[in-house]
C-alpha positions as CSV (number, residue, x, y, z in Angstrom):
1,M,0.0,0.0,0.0
2,K,1.4,3.3,-1.0
3,K,2.4,5.6,1.8
4,T,2.4,9.4,1.5
5,I,4.1,11.3,4.3
6,I,2.1,14.3,5.6
7,G,4.2,16.5,7.7
8,I,2.2,18.1,10.5
9,A,3.9,20.6,12.7
10,L,1.9,21.0,16.0
11,V,3.8,23.5,17.8
12,L,3.0,25.0,21.2
13,M,5.0,28.2,21.3
14,T,4.9,30.4,24.4
15,L,6.9,32.5,26.7
16,G,7.3,32.6,30.4
17,C,9.5,31.5,33.3
18,T,9.1,29.9,36.7
19,G,9.6,32.2,39.6
20,Q,9.8,35.2,37.3
21,Q,10.1,38.5,39.0
22,D,7.3,40.8,37.7
23,T,5.7,44.1,38.3
24,G,2.2,42.7,38.7
25,D,0.9,42.1,35.3
26,G,0.7,38.4,35.7
27,G,3.3,37.7,32.9
28,E,3.5,38.8,29.2
29,T,0.7,37.9,27.0
30,T,1.7,35.0,24.8
31,S,0.3,32.8,22.0
32,T,-0.1,29.3,21.8
33,I,0.4,28.2,18.1
34,L,-0.7,24.9,16.8
35,S,-0.1,24.7,13.1
36,L,-1.0,21.9,10.7
37,I,0.9,21.4,7.4
38,I,0.2,18.9,4.6
39,E,3.3,18.3,2.3
40,D,1.4,16.1,-0.1
41,S,-2.2,17.1,-0.3
42,S,-3.3,14.4,-2.5
43,V,-3.9,10.6,-1.9
44,T,-5.7,7.8,-3.9
45,A,-8.7,6.3,-2.5
46,G,-8.1,3.1,-0.6
47,F,-4.5,4.1,0.4
48,S,-3.1,5.5,3.5
49,T,-0.9,8.4,4.6
50,T,1.1,9.1,7.7
51,A,0.9,12.3,9.7
52,T,3.9,13.5,11.7
53,A,3.1,15.6,14.8
54,A,5.9,17.5,16.5
55,I,4.6,19.1,19.8
56,T,6.8,21.7,21.6
57,N,6.1,22.8,25.1
58,N,7.5,26.3,25.8
59,W,5.4,27.0,28.9
60,A,6.9,27.3,32.3
61,T,6.6,23.7,33.5
62,D,6.4,20.3,32.1
63,I,3.1,19.0,30.7
64,E,2.6,15.7,32.3
65,S,0.4,14.3,29.7
66,G,-1.9,15.5,26.8
67,N,-4.3,14.2,24.2
68,L,-3.6,14.6,20.5
69,T,-6.6,14.3,18.1
70,M,-7.3,14.7,14.4
71,L,-10.6,16.3,13.6
72,P,-13.2,16.1,12.2
73,G,-13.6,12.3,12.2
74,R,-15.4,10.7,9.4
75,T,-16.5,7.1,8.3
76,D,-14.7,7.2,5.0
77,V,-11.5,9.0,6.2
78,I,-10.2,7.4,9.3
79,Y,-7.5,8.5,11.7
80,T,-5.7,5.7,13.4
81,P,-5.3,6.1,16.3
82,S,-8.1,8.7,16.4
83,E,-6.8,9.9,19.8
84,Q,-3.4,9.2,21.4
85,E,-1.9,10.2,24.7
86,I,1.4,12.2,24.7
87,Q,3.2,11.9,28.1
88,N,5.9,14.0,29.8
89,I,6.4,16.9,27.4
90,I,9.3,18.7,29.2
91,K,9.4,22.3,29.0
92,D,11.5,23.8,26.1
93,T,11.5,20.3,24.4
94,S,9.5,18.6,21.7
95,Q,8.0,15.4,21.2
96,T,7.0,13.6,17.9
97,A,3.8,11.5,17.3
98,Y,2.4,9.8,14.3
99,V,-1.2,9.4,13.1
100,T,-2.1,7.2,10.2
101,I,-4.8,8.5,8.0
102,D,-6.8,5.7,6.2
103,T,-9.1,6.2,3.2
104,Q,-11.6,3.5,2.2
105,A,-11.6,2.2,-1.4
106,T,-15.1,3.5,-1.7
107,T,-14.3,7.0,-0.5
108,F,-15.8,9.5,-2.9
109,P,-13.2,11.7,-4.7
110,N,-13.4,14.9,-2.9
111,T,-11.5,17.4,-0.8
112,Y,-11.7,16.6,2.9
113,E,-10.8,19.2,5.5
114,M,-9.2,18.4,8.8
115,Y,-7.3,20.0,11.7
116,G,-5.5,19.0,14.9
117,R,-6.4,19.5,18.6
118,F,-4.0,19.1,21.5
119,C,-5.5,19.1,25.1
120,F,-3.6,18.9,28.3
121,N,-4.0,19.8,32.1
122,Y,-1.9,22.6,33.5
123,T,-1.5,24.6,36.7
124,T,-0.6,28.3,37.0
125,E,0.7,29.7,40.3
126,A,1.2,33.3,41.4
127,Q,2.1,35.3,44.6
128,Q,1.7,38.8,45.6
129,N,3.5,39.9,48.7
130,V,1.7,42.6,50.3
131,V,3.3,45.2,52.7
132,I,1.7,46.3,55.8
133,Y,3.6,49.1,57.6
134,T,3.3,52.0,60.0
135,G,4.4,55.5,59.5
136,E,6.5,56.5,56.4
137,S,8.6,53.2,55.8
138,Q,7.5,50.9,53.1
139,T,9.1,48.4,50.7
140,L,7.9,47.2,47.4
141,P,6.1,43.9,47.1
142,T,7.7,41.0,45.5
143,N,5.5,39.0,42.9
144,S,6.2,35.6,41.3
145,Y,4.5,33.7,38.6
146,T,4.4,30.4,36.8
147,N,3.3,31.4,33.5
148,G,0.9,29.2,31.4
149,P,-2.0,29.7,29.0
150,M,-3.9,31.1,32.0
151,S,-2.3,34.0,33.5
152,V,-2.8,35.7,37.0
153,A,-2.4,39.3,37.6
154,F,-2.7,41.3,40.8
155,G,-4.2,44.9,41.1
156,G,-5.2,47.3,43.7
157,T,-3.0,48.8,46.5
158,P,0.0,46.6,47.5
159,Q,0.7,48.6,50.7
160,L,-1.4,49.2,53.8
161,N,-0.5,51.8,56.4
162,A,-1.8,50.5,59.6
163,Q,-1.8,53.9,61.2
164,T,-3.9,55.7,58.8
165,Q,-6.2,53.0,57.1
166,N,-7.5,49.6,58.0
167,R,-8.5,48.0,54.6
168,M,-7.1,47.5,51.3
169,T,-8.3,45.4,48.4
170,I,-6.2,42.9,46.3
171,L,-7.8,42.3,42.8
172,I,-7.0,39.1,41.3
173,T,-7.5,38.6,37.6
174,I,-7.2,35.2,35.9
175,S,-7.0,35.6,32.2
176,N,-6.9,33.3,29.0
177,I,-3.8,34.4,27.0
178,G,-3.0,31.2,25.2
179,N,-5.1,31.5,22.0
180,G,-7.0,28.4,23.1
181,V,-10.0,27.3,25.2
182,A,-10.0,26.5,28.9
183,Y,-12.0,23.6,30.3
184,D,-12.7,22.1,33.7
185,N,-10.8,19.1,32.5
186,W,-10.0,17.6,29.0
187,D,-11.9,14.4,29.1
188,A,-15.2,13.7,27.5
189,S,-17.1,15.4,30.3
190,S,-15.2,18.7,29.9
191,T,-17.1,22.0,30.0
192,A,-15.7,24.9,28.1
193,N,-14.7,28.4,29.7
194,R,-14.7,26.9,33.2
195,L,-11.6,26.2,35.5
196,K,-11.2,22.9,37.3
197,K,-9.9,24.5,40.5
198,V,-8.9,27.9,42.2
199,A,-7.2,28.0,45.5
200,I,-6.5,31.4,47.2
201,T,-4.3,31.4,50.3
202,V,-4.3,34.6,52.5
203,P,-2.9,35.6,55.9
204,D,-5.3,34.6,58.6
205,D,-4.7,37.9,60.6
206,Y,-5.6,40.1,57.8
207,V,-8.5,38.5,56.0
208,D,-11.9,37.7,57.5
209,V,-13.5,34.3,56.8
210,G,-16.2,35.7,54.5
211,S,-14.4,38.4,52.8
212,I,-13.8,36.5,49.4
213,N,-17.6,35.6,49.1
214,N,-18.1,38.5,46.8
215,F,-16.9,36.1,44.1
216,A,-18.7,32.8,45.3
217,K,-18.8,30.9,48.5
218,S,-15.8,28.6,48.6
219,D,-16.3,24.8,48.3
220,E,-13.7,24.3,51.0
221,L,-11.9,26.6,53.5
222,S,-9.0,25.5,55.7
223,N,-7.1,27.5,58.4
224,D,-3.8,26.4,59.9
225,G,-3.6,29.4,62.2
226,V,-1.2,31.3,59.9
227,N,-2.9,31.2,56.6
228,K,-6.5,30.6,55.4
229,T,-7.1,28.7,52.0
230,F,-10.1,29.3,50.0
231,I,-10.8,26.5,47.4
232,W,-13.3,26.4,44.7
233,N,-13.4,23.1,42.7
234,S,-16.7,23.2,40.8
235,N,-18.7,25.4,38.4
236,I,-15.9,28.1,38.0
237,R,-17.2,30.0,35.1
238,M,-15.0,32.5,33.1
239,V,-16.6,35.6,31.4
240,S,-15.0,36.8,28.3
241,D,-11.9,34.7,29.1
242,K,-11.5,36.4,32.4
243,L,-12.4,35.8,36.1
244,Q,-11.9,38.5,38.7
245,I,-11.8,38.0,42.5
246,S,-11.5,40.7,45.1
247,V,-9.6,40.0,48.5
248,P,-10.4,42.8,51.1
249,M,-7.5,42.7,53.7
250,D,-8.3,44.3,57.0
251,K,-5.8,45.3,59.7
252,T,-7.3,46.5,63.1
253,D,-4.3,46.0,65.3
254,L,-2.8,49.5,65.0
255,T,0.0,48.6,67.6
256,L,1.9,46.8,64.8
257,A,5.4,48.3,64.7
258,G,7.7,48.6,61.8
259,E,6.9,46.7,58.6
260,V,5.8,43.2,57.7
261,Q,4.9,41.4,54.5
262,R,2.0,39.0,54.0
263,A,1.6,36.7,50.9
264,V,-1.5,36.2,48.9
265,R,-1.0,33.0,46.7
266,V,-3.2,31.8,43.8
267,T,-3.3,28.3,42.2
268,V,-5.3,27.8,39.1
269,E,-5.9,24.3,37.7
270,Y,-7.5,23.8,34.4
271,G,-7.7,21.8,31.1
272,Y,-6.6,23.5,27.9
273,C,-7.2,22.8,24.2
274,V,-5.6,24.3,21.2
275,D,-6.6,23.8,17.7
276,S,-4.6,24.1,14.5
277,N,-5.5,25.8,11.2
278,M,-7.8,23.9,8.9
279,V,-6.2,22.0,6.0
280,S,-7.3,20.1,3.0
281,L,-6.6,16.6,1.7
282,D,-7.6,15.6,-1.8
283,V,-8.8,12.1,-2.3
284,V,-8.7,11.0,-6.1
285,R,-9.9,8.0,-8.0
286,Q,-7.8,4.8,-8.1
């Protein structure tokens, strides 16, 4: 059976680094590019071709596993395997996968369109160090991010003067910057534009138990005496590829001397899918 090699470059190209020092914008806006290229766009009905997929992970951390699919599926043009798992895609490296495209002898001569889809689970982490001080002395907060297709940015006032004010608000913005779609997972039951889990850890002595409920009542709440952790793990809907959460921080103990820092940490877990451009395959008569 004649084999025609179809080169498919599935490339996830992004920017970002772990523990990056930043000014609070949650990381640079980046693109995830998934491109599909057909070198020989014609095949005879009843013959097969081989698709070669090169997947490059340039996000901040390794992708433990992902799912590669060719779409749309048809009864007369069959992708074997129609889905395959790609494991351990280390950051800044590539992996190659192969997909056989079979056409039936009875395939009607026509032009058939297809595209690639790569889905994976990912976690984005971020931290804003808030300064609480008395008098004139203050230091700039230190922020760190693990950049991914979903970014986390902090807004609001990063310093609280305990002598003149007793509240400040940290605005957390989670944004889709990867040119793909976020899901609460990437299996068959996935729901688009929803996140799998959001956890926000705040200092116990500066945030009241109910102060984040302006977003939604958390599914879980833990307190170790130093920090509270609010966890949402269901029905986390994004609007226009964004989710904003306000964290009011209160300080009523005005006897505080000097200057302290308190960390606000955010962890976002999600599935993510990126589609390639549409390409055409011509099937001709035997």
